[in-house]
C-alpha positions in Angstrom: 23.9 103.0 60.9 27.1 104.8 61.5 28.2 102.2 64.1 28.0 99.3 61.7 30.1 98.9 58.6 32.6 96.4 57.2 36.3 96.7 56.5 38.8 94.1 55.7 42.1 95.7 56.7 42.8 96.5 53.1 45.6 99.1 53.2 46.4 101.4 50.3 47.6 99.1 47.5 50.6 101.4 46.7 52.3 100.3 49.9 53.1 96.9 48.3 55.5 98.8 46.0 57.8 99.0 49.1 58.8 95.6 50.4 60.9 97.4 53.0 57.7 99.0 54.4 56.9 97.3 57.7 53.1 97.7 57.1 53.4 95.9 53.8 55.4 93.2 55.5 52.4 92.6 57.9 50.1 92.1 54.9 52.5 89.9 52.8 54.7 87.6 55.0 57.2 87.1 52.1 58.1 90.8 52.2 61.4 91.5 54.1 64.2 94.0 54.1 67.1 93.6 51.8 69.6 94.7 54.4 70.4 93.5 58.0 68.4 96.2 59.7 66.2 95.4 62.7 62.8 97.0 62.7 61.2 98.0 66.0 57.9 99.7 66.4 56.8 100.5 70.0 53.4 101.5 71.4 52.6 105.0 70.2 54.8 104.7 67.1 53.2 101.7 65.4 50.8 103.9 63.5 47.2 103.0 62.4 44.9 102.3 59.5 41.3 103.4 59.0 39.2 102.3 56.1 35.6 103.4 55.3 33.7 102.1 52.3 30.1 102.5 51.5 27.4 102.9 48.9 26.5 106.3 50.3 28.1 109.3 51.8 27.8 109.9 55.6 26.9 113.5 54.7 23.8 112.2 53.0 22.5 110.9 56.3 23.8 113.6 58.6 23.3 117.1 57.4 24.0 120.5 59.0 21.5 122.7 57.2 20.4 124.3 60.4 23.9 124.7 61.8 23.8 121.6 64.0 24.3 118.0 62.8 21.0 116.2 62.5 19.9 112.8 61.0 18.1 113.7 57.8 16.2 110.7 56.5 14.5 112.7 53.7 17.9 113.7 52.2 19.2 110.2 52.8 16.2 108.6 51.0 16.8 110.8 47.9 20.4 109.5 47.5 20.5 105.8 48.5 20.6 102.9 46.1 18.4 99.9 46.0 21.0 97.8 47.8 23.1 99.6 50.4 26.1 98.9 52.6 28.7 100.5 54.8 32.0 98.9 55.9 34.5 100.2 58.3 37.8 99.0 59.7 40.2 100.3 62.3 43.5 98.5 63.2 46.4 99.6 65.4 49.7 97.7 65.5 50.7 98.1 69.1 54.1 96.5 68.6 56.1 95.3 65.6 59.5 93.7 65.5 61.6 92.2 62.7 65.2 90.9 62.6 67.5 88.7 60.4 67.6 85.1 61.6 69.2 82.0 60.0 69.5 83.3 56.5 66.0 84.7 56.7 63.9 87.3 58.6 61.9 86.7 61.7 59.0 89.0 62.5 56.4 89.5 65.3 53.6 92.0 65.8 50.7 92.6 68.1 47.7 94.3 66.6 44.2 95.4 67.7 41.4 95.1 65.1 37.8 96.5 64.9 35.8 95.5 61.8 32.1 95.7 61.0 29.4 95.8 58.2 25.8 96.6 57.6 23.7 95.7 54.5 20.2 96.9 54.0 17.6 97.7 51.3 16.3 101.1 50.5 12.8 100.1 51.6 13.9 100.5 55.2 14.6 104.2 54.6 11.4 104.4 52.6 9.4 103.3 55.6 11.2 105.7 57.9 10.4 108.6 55.6 6.9 107.7 54.4 5.6 105.3 57.0 2.5 103.4 56.0 0.0 106.3 56.4 -0.8 106.6 52.7 -4.4 107.1 51.5 -4.8 103.3 51.8 -2.9 101.5 54.6 -0.1 99.3 53.2 2.0 96.5 54.6 5.7 96.7 55.0 8.6 94.3 55.3 12.2 95.4 55.7 13.5 92.5 53.6 16.7 90.9 55.0 19.2 93.1 56.9 22.6 91.7 57.8 25.2 93.1 60.2 28.6 91.7 61.4 30.9 93.4 63.9 33.9 92.0 65.6 36.8 93.2 67.8 39.8 91.0 68.3 43.6 91.1 68.8 46.3 89.1 67.1 49.8 88.1 68.0 51.6 87.1 64.9 54.9 85.2 64.4 56.4 85.0 60.9 59.4 83.9 59.0 60.5 84.9 55.5 63.3 83.4 53.5 65.0 83.9 50.1 64.9 80.4 48.5 67.0 81.4 45.4 67.7 84.4 43.2 64.1 84.5 42.0 61.9 83.4 44.9 61.1 84.7 48.4 58.6 82.9 50.6 57.0 83.6 53.9 54.7 82.1 56.5 53.0 83.5 59.5 51.1 81.9 62.4 48.7 84.1 64.4 47.2 83.6 67.9 43.9 85.4 68.1 41.8 86.5 71.0 38.2 87.6 70.5 36.9 90.6 72.5 33.5 91.3 71.0 31.3 89.9 68.3 27.8 90.5 66.9 26.1 89.0 63.9 22.5 89.8 62.8 21.6 87.2 60.3 18.7 88.0 57.9 16.8 90.2 60.3 13.3 91.2 59.1 11.0 93.9 60.6 7.4 94.1 59.4 4.2 96.1 59.7 0.9 94.5 58.8 -2.3 96.6 58.8 -5.9 95.4 59.0 -8.3 96.3 56.2 -10.1 99.0 58.3 -6.9 100.0 60.2 -8.3 98.9 63.6 -5.1 96.9 64.4 -1.5 97.2 63.3 0.6 94.0 63.8 4.3 94.6 64.4 6.6 91.6 63.7 10.3 90.7 63.7 12.4 87.7 62.8 16.0 86.5 62.3 18.9 84.9 64.0 22.4 85.8 65.1 25.2 85.5 67.6 26.6 87.7 70.3 29.7 87.8 72.4 30.6 90.6 74.8 33.5 91.2 77.2 30.9 92.1 79.9 28.1 90.0 81.5 24.7 90.1 79.9 21.6 90.3 82.0 18.5 88.5 80.7 14.8 88.9 81.6 12.6 86.0 82.8 11.7 85.2 79.2 15.4 85.1 78.2 15.2 88.3 76.3 18.2 90.7 76.7 17.6 93.2 79.4 21.0 95.0 79.8 24.7 94.6 80.3 27.0 95.2 83.2 29.0 98.0 81.6 31.2 98.8 84.6 34.8 99.0 83.6 33.8 97.9 80.1 36.9 99.3 78.4 39.3 97.5 80.8 37.4 94.3 80.4 37.6 94.6 76.6 41.4 94.9 76.5 41.6 92.2 79.2 39.6 89.7 77.2 41.8 86.6 76.6 39.3 83.8 77.2 38.1 83.5 73.6 41.1 82.0 71.7 41.6 81.4 68.0 44.2 80.7 65.4 44.9 81.8 61.8 47.8 81.7 59.4 49.1 83.7 56.4 51.3 82.6 53.5 52.9 84.5 50.6 55.6 84.6 48.0 57.5 87.1 45.9 58.8 86.0 42.5 61.3 88.1 40.5 60.4 87.5 36.8 63.5 89.4 35.5 65.6 92.4 36.5 62.6 94.8 36.1 59.4 92.8 36.9 58.2 91.3 40.2 55.0 89.5 41.1 53.8 88.7 44.7 50.8 87.0 46.2 49.6 86.6 49.8 46.7 84.8 51.4 45.8 86.0 54.9 43.6 85.3 57.9 42.7 81.6 57.3 41.3 80.7 60.6 38.7 81.6 63.3 38.0 82.3 67.0 36.3 80.1 69.5 33.8 82.2 71.5 33.4 80.8 75.0 32.9 83.8 77.5 29.5 85.6 77.5 28.7 84.1 74.1 25.2 83.3 73.0 22.9 82.5 70.1 20.2 85.1 69.3 16.7 84.5 67.9 14.3 87.2 66.9 10.7 85.9 66.3 7.8 87.8 67.8 4.7 89.9 66.9 2.3 92.2 68.6 -1.1 93.6 67.6 -1.2 97.3 68.4 -4.8 98.5 68.8 -4.1 102.0 70.3 -4.7 103.3 73.8 -7.8 102.7 75.9 -8.2 106.3 77.0 -11.6 105.8 78.6 -10.0 104.4 81.7 -7.5 107.2 81.8 -10.0 110.2 81.7 -11.8 109.1 84.9 -11.1 110.5 88.4 -8.5 108.6 90.3 -11.2 107.7 92.9 -13.4 106.0 90.4 -13.2 102.3 89.8 -11.5 101.2 86.6 -9.2 104.2 86.6 -5.7 103.7 85.1 -2.8 106.1 85.2 -2.1 107.4 81.7 1.7 107.0 82.3 1.0 103.3 83.2 -0.9 102.8 80.0 1.9 104.4 77.9 4.5 102.3 79.7 2.6 99.1 79.2 2.2 99.7 75.5 5.8 100.7 75.2 6.9 97.5 76.8 4.7 95.4 74.6 6.0 97.1 71.4 9.7 97.0 72.4 9.4 93.3 73.3 8.9 92.6 69.6 12.4 93.8 68.9 14.2 92.2 71.8 16.1 89.0 70.7 15.9 85.9 72.8 19.4 84.8 74.0 20.6 81.3 74.7 24.1 81.0 76.1 26.2 78.8 73.9 29.8 78.5 72.6 30.4 79.0 68.9 33.2 79.6 66.4 33.3 82.6 64.1 35.7 82.9 61.2 37.9 85.9 60.2 37.2 87.1 56.6 40.0 85.6 54.4 41.9 88.0 52.2 44.2 87.9 49.2 46.6 90.4 47.7 48.0 90.1 44.2 50.7 92.6 43.2 52.7 93.2 40.0 55.5 95.8 39.8 57.6 97.0 36.9 60.8 99.0 37.5 61.1 101.4 34.6 64.3 103.0 35.9 66.1 103.5 39.2 63.7 106.4 40.0 60.4 105.3 38.4 58.3 102.2 39.0 54.7 101.2 38.1 52.4 98.7 39.8 49.0 97.0 39.8 47.5 95.6 43.0 44.3 93.7 43.6 43.0 93.1 47.1 40.0 90.8 47.8 38.1 89.7 50.9 35.4 87.2 51.4 32.7 86.8 54.1 29.6 84.7 53.6 27.9 86.1 50.6 29.8 89.4 50.7 32.7 90.0 48.4 35.0 93.1 48.4 37.5 93.9 45.8 39.9 96.9 45.4 42.1 97.4 42.3 45.0 99.9 42.6 47.1 101.4 39.8 50.3 103.1 41.1 53.2 105.2 39.8 56.1 105.7 42.2 59.2 108.0 42.1 62.2 107.1 44.4 65.2 109.1 45.5 67.9 108.4 48.0 65.7 108.4 51.2 62.3 109.4 49.8 59.6 107.6 47.9 56.5 109.4 46.5 53.6 107.6 44.9 50.3 108.4 43.3 47.4 105.9 42.8 44.0 105.4 41.2 41.7 102.9 43.0 38.7 101.1 41.7 36.4 100.0 44.6 34.3 97.2 43.1 32.8 98.4 39.8 31.1 101.7 40.8 33.6 104.0 42.7 36.9 105.4 41.6 39.2 107.4 43.9 42.6 109.1 43.5 45.2 109.0 46.3 48.9 109.1 47.1 51.5 108.9 49.7 55.0 109.4 50.8 57.7 107.4 52.7 60.9 108.6 54.2 63.6 106.2 55.3 66.7 107.5 57.0 69.5 105.8 58.9 67.4 105.3 62.1 63.7 105.7 61.2 61.1 104.8 58.6 57.9 107.0 58.4 55.1 107.0 55.9 51.6 108.3 55.2 49.3 106.9 52.5 45.7 107.3 51.4 43.5 106.1 48.5 41.5 109.3 48.4 43.3 112.6 48.8 40.1 114.7 48.6 38.8 112.9 51.8 41.4 114.8 53.9 39.3 117.9 53.3 35.9 116.4 53.9 35.8 112.6 54.8 32.1 112.5 55.4 31.4 113.7 51.8 33.2 110.7 50.3 31.9 107.2 49.9 35.3 105.5 50.3 38.5 106.6 51.9 41.4 105.1 53.8 44.3 106.5 55.8 47.4 104.5 56.8 50.4 105.9 58.7 53.2 104.6 60.7 56.7 105.1 62.2 59.3 102.4 62.6 62.7 102.6 64.2 65.6 101.0 62.4 68.7 99.5 64.1 71.8 98.3 62.4 70.6 99.9 59.2 73.2 99.5 56.4 71.7 99.9 53.0 72.5 97.4 50.3 71.7 98.0 46.6 69.3 95.7 44.9 69.3 95.5 41.1 66.3 93.6 39.7 66.3 90.2 41.4 70.0 90.4 42.5 70.2 91.3 46.2 72.9 93.5 47.6 76.2 91.9 48.4 77.2 91.8 52.1 81.0 91.8 51.5 83.2 94.8 52.1 84.4 97.1 49.3 88.1 97.9 48.9 89.0 101.5 49.5 91.6 101.4 46.7 90.4 102.2 43.2 91.2 99.9 40.2 94.6 100.4 38.6 93.1 102.2 35.6 91.5 104.8 37.8 94.4 105.3 40.2 98.0 104.1 40.1 99.9 103.7 43.3 103.1 105.5 43.5 106.2 103.2 43.5 108.9 103.8 46.1 112.0 105.6 44.9 
């Protein structure tokens, strides 16, 4: 359960208070610097973002009561809701570059992404804890379980431009390459008992899709046997045979000298899976009647003798076959979850600003929404902000962050849950985003409201009423 989860690359909403922040520029293509600085982020300095969101705490499932971490289903069962989920996301911008070009700003980045999700009902945990060995045997069905996991990389090319004094627009085209994908669509696991308990029927059902960067080995009945995992990591980062395309669009509108509103729509597109891609089908059942121990307690020399290890192995193979999906090699297209960011900002003074940010993501029947309220204080080279975040309608977290921008570097650290720094596993939701960007040709220009800084030179001479030049004798 820890492996699966879903995240949608939703960075801390407070970062949208800083249009000069290179992470915010990746999430809204209309964001750009107000000076002529060139932004360069190289491998090892591009930072990262990690997001975890769930209906339960990881510490509910993994406890350390005995001093060592153990999976504790009893404790987990006492804390889970009727409907449960866990989402996770991990993204690393390997390279980022931005520079002024033709009265606008051109940008490029290369980023690795890992996202996943798992949805399940509490009856799954109920069965793991209580089984079906009640005074009267009972049947069990896991209801539908759904999981989606994907790993892909994106190469993005964007251009942002100031159309007039009130409107900035931006567009970004992205070339995608899928590295891994797994989708378990409505998987069901069941146990059906006979009235007298003489047979227990195990069953499974569901569909799905799978794509891996390594070859998949099938049995004679087309069920998955294993994978060739040799040099798997190298093959993952060398997977460029599953291409895709997506685009982003956004705008920033300056309502007046103090108020700004921006909107971006991202990841409209998909990936064509061609290499080691297959459809999955899970539909099997097996009636378990127990072990025939009579043939195992004979002497090996007697007729009808069967080795106990052989009996156990035979039953184990029969039971495990129920849960092995049948694979059919087939090309398919999977979509990237589309996302939106809506942000409003009010500049109370030169030092104080307030903002509201709403981030949403959509995937099949799953909807994620994060609302962030931010207060920010700014000084010459430093910006500090505090935020309150509403994850859906059930969870509230308090976070904050800091950004420093000098003459040659921009660095920041942001989170939506400050407490999670102390104990991440004890929090249902938390995110951490950090990055460092080098600045070249950095000359700051003031920006007042919707009026951008002038690029002309300022005379070193003061006006006549401030300083009168001495006339020659």
